[in-house]
Each structure stands twice: as C-alpha cells, then as structure tokens.
C-alpha angles and dihedrals in degrees: 000000000000117000115242116234111230136172118270103241136122093256093055092047090049092050090052090051093049091051092049092048091049092052089049092051092047092052091047090051093050091049091052092048091051089051093050093048096057119118132046132290119275118242094039122220091256091055089050091051091049091047088051089055092052101264117143113226110209098178128024123226111257112262095210096243128129118260116274107263090206095058094070090048094055117100124205113234117245127208113248120241117262117269099051098266094237134106127242132203106251122184126177115225116244112252114264115246113255114262115256115268114243109248 
C-alpha cells in the first residue's frame, strides 16, 4: 500500500492518531465479540429434534460459554409495603377564631 503524503502539522498528526486509536478499538471490539461467541447453540439441534418428536427436555446440554456477568447484577423487583412508604408534610390548620357574638 502506498503511503499518502500529508502536510506536517499538528492537525494531521492528531488525525493520524485518532485513526490509529479507532482501528485499535475496532480490533479490540472484534476480539471481545469472538470471545463472547464461543461455544455451541443452546438448545442444540439434537435437543430441538427430540422436542419436535414430543420429548420433554428438562436440562439443556452445557454450551461451553462463560456465565453471563449481567445475570448476577440483576435484581428482582420487590413490591413495596402498603402505605406508600414515604413521608408527607402534614400541618394542622390553626383553629379559626370564634365568630363575634351578636350584641
């Protein structure tokens, strides 16, 4: 590949650096994707064939992948206790003065 002649200035050098950083990030992303995609599909074709014939599969064959790191981070939602569980500003009104008595 022929090298492109460019002007020697800070903008050109910065552009070359950004392009090199982008290529590196792309390669790193591709490597991570390939690592995540290792293993075999679940359910396997054999399990699909058995299910099509009416068999009930209780446990799938392990696909060889690492455990999902996001599963442990998930939290199950929990219903809140009745009553809202929050405080409100409650103020009692000052009593009204008694109406004047007719004289």
